[in-house]
Backbone as numpy.savetxt, mean C-alpha at the origin, in Angstrom:
# Nx Ny Nz CAx CAy CAz Cx Cy Cz
0.91 11.16 14.93 0.06 10.24 15.96 0.51 11.05 17.46
0.01 10.70 18.68 0.66 10.96 19.67 0.86 9.72 20.25
1.50 10.08 21.25 2.31 9.18 22.06 1.58 7.92 22.62
0.20 7.82 23.17 -0.41 6.77 23.03 -0.75 5.69 21.78
-1.28 6.58 20.66 -1.19 6.06 19.40 0.02 5.19 19.05
0.99 5.84 19.23 2.33 5.25 18.76 2.87 3.87 19.59
2.52 4.23 20.69 2.83 3.00 21.73 2.08 1.63 20.90
0.31 1.96 20.76 -0.57 0.97 20.64 -0.24 0.64 19.25
0.20 1.42 18.10 0.73 0.88 16.95 1.84 -0.08 17.07
2.88 0.32 18.18 4.10 -0.47 18.04 3.50 -1.77 18.74
2.81 -1.87 19.13 2.12 -3.11 20.04 1.70 -4.12 18.72
0.81 -3.41 17.98 0.05 -4.47 16.57 0.92 -4.36 15.76
2.31 -3.88 15.56 3.14 -4.19 14.53 3.81 -5.20 14.97
4.25 -5.40 16.46 4.94 -6.79 16.90 3.73 -7.80 16.89
2.72 -7.47 16.88 2.13 -9.01 16.88 1.69 -9.03 15.32
1.76 -8.49 14.49 2.16 -8.82 13.15 3.12 -9.53 12.65
4.10 -9.18 12.96 5.38 -9.83 12.62 5.42 -11.15 13.59
5.14 -11.16 14.55 4.59 -12.50 15.34 4.12 -13.44 14.37
2.99 -13.03 14.37 2.22 -13.81 13.21 2.71 -14.50 11.68
3.69 -13.32 11.28 4.27 -13.54 10.12 5.22 -14.54 10.43
6.01 -14.62 11.25 6.95 -15.50 11.40 6.69 -16.85 11.69
4.98 -16.93 12.17 4.71 -18.12 12.37 4.19 -18.93 11.15
3.45 -17.94 10.53 2.62 -18.83 9.12 2.98 -18.21 7.62
4.33 -17.54 7.45 4.52 -16.89 6.34 5.88 -17.44 5.79
6.30 -17.22 4.86 7.53 -17.62 4.40 8.00 -16.27 3.94
8.24 -15.20 4.62 8.00 -13.69 4.18 9.63 -13.22 3.56
9.94 -12.86 2.15 11.06 -12.35 1.95 11.13 -10.80 1.46
11.72 -10.36 1.81 12.05 -8.67 1.44 13.36 -8.20 0.90
13.00 -7.86 -0.24 14.52 -7.24 -0.95 14.43 -5.75 -0.72
15.49 -5.11 -0.96 15.50 -3.61 -0.66 15.09 -2.55 0.24
15.18 -3.28 1.14 14.66 -2.33 2.59 15.31 -1.24 2.67
16.66 -1.17 2.29 17.54 -0.29 2.57 16.99 1.02 1.74
16.10 1.07 0.76 15.74 1.91 0.14 14.51 2.73 0.76
14.27 2.54 1.95 13.05 3.04 2.47 13.87 4.61 3.36
13.49 5.35 3.09 14.16 6.49 4.22 13.09 6.59 5.17
13.65 7.31 6.35 12.74 7.68 7.39 12.22 9.25 7.16
10.79 9.38 7.87 10.44 10.32 7.49 9.33 10.66 6.16
8.81 11.46 5.80 7.87 11.97 4.73 8.26 11.04 3.32
7.09 10.21 3.21 7.51 9.27 1.81 6.04 8.62 1.49
5.72 8.33 0.03 4.50 7.66 -0.48 5.03 6.64 -0.92
4.29 5.55 0.04 4.98 3.92 -0.17 3.71 3.88 -1.02
4.31 3.33 -2.53 3.25 2.69 -3.56 2.90 1.23 -3.67
2.24 0.33 -3.54 2.57 -0.96 -3.67 1.08 -1.72 -4.75
1.75 -2.48 -5.36 0.52 -3.62 -5.89 -0.36 -4.09 -4.93
-1.61 -4.38 -5.29 -2.66 -5.02 -4.44 -2.72 -6.52 -4.75
-2.18 -7.39 -4.05 -2.35 -9.16 -4.38 -3.29 -9.47 -3.44
-3.66 -9.31 -1.98 -4.77 -9.71 -1.12 -5.17 -8.81 -0.15
-6.17 -8.91 0.75 -7.03 -8.33 1.63 -5.81 -7.81 2.72
-4.81 -8.19 2.85 -3.89 -8.06 4.40 -2.77 -7.61 3.70
-2.61 -7.07 2.66 -1.03 -6.30 1.98 -0.78 -5.01 3.08
-1.94 -4.26 3.44 -1.67 -3.26 4.65 -0.95 -3.63 5.56
-1.53 -4.91 6.31 -0.55 -5.32 7.39 0.83 -5.57 7.09
1.29 -6.26 5.76 2.06 -6.63 5.23 3.26 -5.48 5.35
2.75 -4.15 4.79 3.31 -2.99 4.63 3.58 -2.12 6.09
2.89 -2.41 6.90 2.82 -1.72 7.79 3.95 -2.67 8.98
3.96 -3.70 8.87 5.07 -4.74 9.55 6.21 -4.26 9.02
6.51 -4.06 7.59 7.61 -3.61 7.02 8.31 -2.02 7.62
7.56 -1.03 7.35 7.68 0.19 7.81 7.99 0.41 9.24
9.16 1.29 9.72 9.46 1.24 10.81 8.53 2.31 12.34
8.05 3.30 11.06 7.01 4.25 11.49 5.82 4.06 11.29
5.10 4.95 12.35 3.63 4.83 12.34 3.19 5.02 10.56
2.26 4.50 10.06 1.91 4.26 8.41 0.46 5.27 8.43
0.11 5.76 7.50 -1.44 6.24 7.22 -1.64 5.10 6.00
-2.34 4.55 5.68 -2.85 3.61 4.66 -4.10 4.34 4.34
-4.17 4.51 2.71 -5.32 4.70 2.18 -6.15 3.60 1.81
-7.31 3.49 2.43 -8.09 2.04 2.76 -9.51 2.41 2.25
-10.29 1.08 1.67 -11.34 1.54 1.15 -12.72 0.60 1.63
-12.51 -0.64 1.41 -13.68 -1.76 1.86 -13.80 -1.79 3.43
-12.25 -1.75 3.89 -12.13 -1.95 5.40 -13.12 -0.93 6.43
-13.32 0.26 5.70 -14.25 1.32 6.48 -15.53 0.96 6.52
-16.09 -0.15 6.02 -17.24 -0.51 5.80 -18.25 -1.19 7.08
-17.17 -1.69 7.95 -17.64 -2.41 9.16 -17.38 -1.38 10.27
-18.58 -1.14 10.90 -18.12 0.19 11.69 -17.30 -0.50 12.72
-17.02 -1.85 13.27 -15.86 -1.84 14.42 -14.63 -1.91 13.62
-14.43 -2.10 12.31 -12.87 -1.91 11.71 -12.91 -0.16 11.37
-13.87 0.25 11.25 -13.79 1.68 10.69 -13.23 2.52 11.92
-13.64 1.98 13.03 -13.20 2.88 14.38 -11.82 2.50 14.50
-11.21 1.25 14.10 -10.05 1.06 14.46 -9.12 1.48 13.55
-9.79 1.77 12.62 -8.62 2.59 11.32 -8.96 4.04 11.69
-10.03 4.73 11.84 -10.04 5.83 12.66 -8.76 6.25 13.58
-8.68 5.22 14.54 -7.93 5.50 15.35 -6.33 5.48 15.43
-6.21 4.81 14.30 -4.84 4.71 13.79 -4.58 5.76 12.84
-5.45 6.34 12.58 -5.16 7.54 11.50 -5.16 6.99 9.96
-5.79 5.94 9.58 -5.80 5.49 8.21 -6.91 6.42 7.15
-6.68 6.59 6.22 -7.36 7.82 4.98 -8.41 6.77 4.58
-9.70 7.18 4.62 -11.13 6.21 4.00 -11.33 6.91 2.47
-10.83 6.06 1.58 -10.87 6.78 0.27 -12.34 6.48 -0.32
-13.15 5.75 0.60 -14.53 5.46 0.01 -15.79 6.71 0.90
-14.82 7.48 1.44 -15.73 8.34 2.36 -16.38 9.60 1.26
-17.40 10.44 1.84 -18.02 11.20 0.89 -17.11 12.52 0.40
-16.06 12.42 1.31 -14.71 13.28 0.97 -13.60 12.61 0.20
-14.04 11.50 -0.44 -12.81 10.35 -0.96 -11.93 11.39 -2.15
-12.51 12.01 -2.38 -11.90 13.09 -3.18 -10.88 13.94 -2.96
-10.86 14.17 -1.37 -10.05 14.96 -0.98 -8.80 14.18 -0.33
-8.57 12.87 -0.54 -7.66 12.45 0.33 -6.25 12.50 -0.13
-5.99 13.28 -1.47 -4.65 14.18 -1.39 -4.40 14.94 -0.82
-5.00 15.78 -0.34 -5.09 16.68 0.91 -4.91 16.48 2.04
-5.81 14.97 2.60 -5.42 14.57 3.46 -3.97 14.29 3.70
-3.99 13.46 3.09 -2.32 12.57 3.28 -1.47 13.49 3.11
-1.57 14.67 2.26 -0.25 15.99 2.44 -0.39 16.18 3.77
-1.30 16.21 4.53 -1.14 17.01 6.08 -0.27 15.80 7.04
-0.58 14.88 6.67 0.24 13.71 7.35 1.85 13.57 6.68
2.10 13.80 5.42 3.57 13.86 4.85 4.30 15.33 5.29
3.52 16.36 5.52 3.85 17.68 5.93 4.39 17.58 7.36
3.96 16.63 8.10 4.19 16.38 9.74 5.41 15.40 9.60
6.12 14.99 8.48 6.80 14.21 8.53 6.64 12.29 8.67
5.29 12.18 8.17 4.89 11.18 8.50 4.32 10.26 7.17
4.66 8.99 7.24 4.66 8.25 5.63 3.03 8.06 5.32
2.61 7.67 3.99 1.26 7.38 3.94 1.53 6.20 2.77
0.78 5.32 2.77 0.82 3.88 1.79 -0.52 4.20 0.85
-0.25 3.78 -0.22 -1.72 3.58 -1.41 -1.39 2.54 -2.09
-2.43 1.81 -2.69 -2.50 0.91 -3.57 -3.09 1.47 -4.83
-2.45 2.00 -5.95 -3.09 2.63 -7.07 -4.31 2.15 -7.60
-4.04 0.35 -7.94 -5.02 -0.51 -8.50 -6.50 -0.09 -8.15
-6.47 0.02 -6.62 -7.89 -0.04 -5.94 -8.55 -1.45 -5.55
-7.86 -2.41 -6.35 -8.44 -3.77 -5.85 -7.60 -4.75 -6.52
-7.92 -5.70 -5.95 -7.04 -7.23 -5.86 -6.75 -7.60 -7.15
-5.91 -8.03 -7.68 -5.30 -8.53 -9.03 -4.87 -9.95 -9.04
-4.57 -10.60 -9.89 -4.18 -12.10 -10.22 -2.82 -11.81 -9.93
-2.04 -13.15 -9.58 -0.68 -13.14 -9.33 0.23 -12.61 -10.32
1.27 -11.90 -10.29 2.21 -11.34 -11.27 1.58 -10.44 -12.34
0.42 -9.90 -11.71 -0.40 -9.22 -12.96 -0.58 -7.78 -12.33
-0.71 -6.84 -12.98 -0.96 -5.48 -12.45 -2.26 -5.23 -13.64
-3.20 -4.28 -12.60 -4.59 -3.70 -12.98 -4.29 -2.26 -13.27
-5.22 -1.42 -13.74 -5.18 -0.01 -14.02 -4.96 0.78 -12.67
-3.83 1.61 -13.11 -3.62 2.76 -11.80 -4.08 3.66 -11.98
-4.81 4.05 -10.65 -5.57 5.38 -10.71 -4.46 6.58 -10.56
-4.83 7.62 -10.97 -4.05 8.76 -10.19 -3.60 9.55 -8.80
-4.04 8.46 -7.79 -4.34 9.11 -6.79 -2.64 9.37 -6.37
-1.89 8.36 -6.47 -0.53 8.88 -5.71 0.18 10.27 -6.50
-0.37 10.43 -7.47 0.39 11.48 -8.58 -0.63 12.92 -7.95
-1.96 12.86 -7.38 -2.39 13.63 -6.50 -1.83 14.15 -5.08
-1.69 13.39 -4.84 -1.06 13.44 -3.57 0.28 13.89 -3.79
1.39 13.23 -4.68 2.75 13.64 -5.12 2.43 15.53 -5.31
1.82 15.76 -6.24 1.36 17.31 -6.47 0.94 18.17 -5.29
0.22 17.27 -4.29 -0.17 18.14 -3.11 1.18 18.66 -2.09
2.23 17.40 -2.11 3.30 17.37 -1.59 4.04 16.69 -1.94
4.96 16.96 -2.33 6.05 16.14 -3.31 7.17 15.55 -2.39
6.83 14.66 -1.65 7.65 13.35 -0.67 7.89 12.27 -1.60
9.42 11.61 -1.56 9.76 10.69 -1.97 8.72 9.81 -2.63
8.67 8.89 -3.60 7.60 7.87 -3.52 8.80 6.75 -3.71
7.95 5.39 -2.65 8.68 4.41 -2.73 7.87 3.38 -3.52
8.00 3.07 -4.82 7.43 1.61 -5.63 7.78 0.59 -4.89
6.84 -0.38 -4.40 7.20 -1.79 -3.78 6.10 -3.05 -4.22
6.75 -4.05 -4.84 6.18 -5.20 -5.50 5.81 -6.11 -4.32
4.54 -6.45 -4.56 4.28 -7.38 -3.48 3.80 -8.62 -4.75
4.41 -9.83 -4.16 4.34 -11.05 -4.81 4.28 -12.00 -4.03
2.99 -13.00 -4.57 2.63 -14.20 -4.00 2.17 -15.20 -4.94
2.68 -16.55 -4.92 2.00 -17.35 -6.18 1.04 -17.88 -5.48
0.19 -18.25 -6.72 -1.33 -18.72 -6.74 -1.30 -19.49 -5.29
-0.73 -20.66 -5.39 -1.02 -21.52 -4.51 -0.96 -20.87 -2.64
-0.42 -19.74 -2.83 -0.61 -19.11 -1.19 -1.68 -18.44 -1.17
-2.50 -18.03 -2.14 -3.79 -17.33 -2.04 -4.85 -18.00 -1.59
-5.91 -17.47 -0.91 -7.06 -18.49 -0.49 -8.26 -17.20 -0.53
-8.96 -17.77 -1.37 -10.35 -16.73 -1.75 -11.40 -17.30 -0.91
-12.43 -16.12 0.02 -13.61 -16.39 0.86 -14.41 -15.45 0.08
-15.23 -16.08 -0.82 -16.29 -15.72 -1.23 -17.44 -15.15 -0.17
-17.50 -15.73 0.68 -18.65 -15.27 1.56 -18.38 -13.89 2.54
-17.34 -13.74 2.60 -16.60 -12.59 3.20 -16.57 -11.22 2.23
-16.88 -11.59 1.10 -16.54 -10.17 -0.12 -17.31 -9.25 0.48
-16.62 -7.86 0.42 -17.49 -6.96 0.56 -18.12 -6.07 -1.03
-19.44 -5.56 -0.96 -20.30 -5.16 -1.88 -20.45 -3.59 -1.54
-19.94 -2.27 -2.60 -20.13 -1.27 -2.37 -20.63 -0.92 -3.64
-21.81 -0.07 -3.50 -22.24 0.24 -5.01 -22.35 -0.67 -5.92
-22.62 -1.98 -5.73 -22.46 -2.96 -7.02 -21.12 -3.42 -7.41
-20.05 -2.86 -6.61 -18.80 -3.54 -6.88 -18.50 -4.46 -5.79
-17.95 -5.67 -6.53 -17.63 -6.71 -5.54 -16.01 -6.52 -5.13
-16.01 -6.42 -4.02 -14.17 -6.39 -3.58 -14.14 -7.86 -2.79
-13.17 -8.40 -3.31 -12.68 -9.72 -3.08 -12.18 -10.24 -1.56
-12.36 -10.97 -0.89 -11.59 -10.99 0.46 -10.54 -12.33 -0.13
-9.39 -11.96 -0.21 -8.17 -13.05 -1.03 -7.10 -12.65 0.45
-6.84 -13.86 1.14 -5.78 -13.84 2.14 -4.65 -14.86 1.74
-3.59 -14.30 2.29 -2.29 -15.12 2.49 -2.12 -15.65 3.96
-2.41 -16.80 3.95 -2.31 -17.47 5.54 -1.08 -18.34 5.60
-0.68 -18.80 4.66 0.71 -19.66 4.70 1.32 -19.71 3.38
2.90 -19.88 3.51 3.56 -19.80 2.25 4.15 -18.79 1.89
4.97 -18.44 0.81 5.70 -17.46 0.19 5.19 -16.11 -0.10
5.48 -15.11 0.68 5.02 -13.77 0.61 6.22 -12.64 0.48
6.58 -12.18 -0.93 7.36 -11.51 -1.22 7.26 -10.06 -1.28
8.40 -9.18 -1.10 8.27 -7.72 -1.13 9.42 -7.36 -1.61
9.42 -6.61 -2.80 10.76 -5.99 -3.29 10.44 -4.75 -3.59
11.18 -3.97 -2.73 11.07 -2.35 -2.38 12.37 -1.65 -3.43
11.49 -0.89 -4.43 12.44 0.03 -5.39 13.05 1.11 -4.83
13.78 2.05 -5.63 14.52 2.95 -5.26 13.63 4.33 -4.97
13.76 5.27 -4.37 12.66 6.35 -4.03 12.94 7.07 -5.52
11.96 7.63 -5.86 11.66 8.58 -7.08 11.01 9.68 -6.47
11.74 11.03 -7.30 10.91 12.10 -6.95 10.67 12.68 -8.84
9.78 12.13 -9.15 9.50 12.93 -10.58 9.31 14.40 -10.68
9.93 14.87 -12.01 10.28 16.06 -11.86 9.43 16.54 -13.13
8.42 17.42 -12.30 7.01 17.99 -13.43 7.27 19.20 -13.77
8.11 20.04 -13.71 8.37 21.54 -13.80 8.00 21.69 -15.30
7.17 22.35 -15.78 6.73 22.71 -17.10 5.57 21.72 -17.61
4.94 21.11 -17.19 4.05 19.92 -17.28 2.74 20.34 -17.02
1.63 20.32 -17.81 0.20 20.60 -17.23 -0.10 19.73 -16.37
-1.21 19.88 -15.41 -1.50 19.09 -14.35 -2.03 17.80 -14.85
-2.56 17.55 -16.04 -2.92 16.57 -16.57 -1.93 15.58 -17.07
-0.75 16.32 -17.99 0.59 15.36 -18.06 1.29 15.16 -16.94
1.21 15.86 -16.04 1.91 15.42 -14.65 1.35 13.93 -13.99
-0.18 14.54 -14.05 -0.67 12.95 -13.33 -0.44 11.81 -14.32
-0.39 11.95 -15.44 -0.11 11.13 -16.36 1.14 10.27 -16.13
2.54 11.41 -16.37 3.70 10.97 -16.02 4.11 10.32 -15.08
3.67 10.67 -13.64 3.77 9.98 -12.67 3.11 8.55 -12.57
1.71 8.65 -12.62 1.02 7.45 -13.18 1.36 6.39 -13.76
2.13 6.82 -15.02 2.67 5.49 -15.76 4.22 5.26 -15.57
4.71 6.23 -14.64 6.05 5.67 -14.41 6.02 4.93 -13.35
4.83 5.13 -12.62 4.83 3.95 -11.23 4.43 2.78 -11.94
3.75 2.56 -12.76 3.25 1.38 -13.42 4.70 0.79 -13.62
5.54 1.59 -14.67 6.53 0.61 -14.91 7.76 0.28 -14.02
7.65 0.94 -12.82 8.64 0.65 -11.72 7.90 -0.52 -11.36
6.71 -0.38 -10.76 6.44 -1.60 -10.26 6.35 -2.87 -11.03
6.05 -2.65 -12.26 5.95 -4.04 -13.09 7.33 -4.63 -13.24
8.17 -3.29 -13.26 10.03 -4.20 -13.11 10.07 -4.95 -12.07
9.76 -4.37 -10.91 10.05 -4.90 -9.64 9.60 -6.48 -9.69
7.99 -6.43 -9.68 7.46 -7.69 -9.94 8.14 -8.43 -10.83
8.56 -8.01 -11.75 9.07 -8.84 -12.67 10.37 -9.79 -12.60
11.06 -8.62 -11.38 12.65 -9.05 -11.00 12.12 -10.34 -10.04
11.18 -9.96 -9.20 11.32 -11.13 -8.33 10.74 -12.40 -9.03
9.92 -12.66 -10.12 9.63 -13.82 -10.95 10.80 -14.25 -11.40
11.41 -13.49 -12.08 12.57 -14.17 -12.98 14.07 -14.19 -12.11
13.99 -13.46 -10.95 15.45 -13.60 -10.45 15.65 -13.77 -8.84
14.27 -13.59 -8.15 14.43 -13.85 -6.78 13.95 -14.81 -6.42
12.61 -15.07 -6.81 11.46 -15.87 -5.91 11.85 -17.38 -5.78
12.97 -18.13 -6.84 13.44 -19.07 -6.32 14.84 -19.15 -5.91
15.10 -18.27 -5.07 16.54 -18.30 -4.35 16.53 -18.97 -3.25
């Protein structure tokens, strides 16, 4: 990002943090596991504003892989301005190449491999987008678990987005607890593996790590 965009991004982050302090009971563990520079931040998906929570967590400008948000012309302009990545564009299959360009410049990328919002404390199917990005540019992968109790979630069916017959729900956490558990950086070793086996190895490894981080919040941290 150029200087103007960085200043705008900083102002945006400060506004998000102000809102979080007013309305959310936000808890973060493992912040020390986030290195500076190139990294692939990988999160599970529990609400429509998860990207905001991660943007406020990371100290550097972050390039998020986003889908439904690009369907609104106004929102799309803002997302393009802040250099986020449109996974639903005609070149959606090239997101790994685009993400790798940012990583090569020392800038972090964030992606939610489930692709859609899941129920609290549950994970959906992980798609291999993270693995494809890593194969393009092997930066540290930072697994992050997002957790909020059902009582904090509010669903707004009238604001759902429908794309090619698929419904993307609008689910927000406006008040109450919101937990972020950051795991240790992971750089999987894929030497000697075929491309298909490497994609599966990385994807399954991420599922296991994020599932463990979610369970850690549920069992040991949530009621602290």
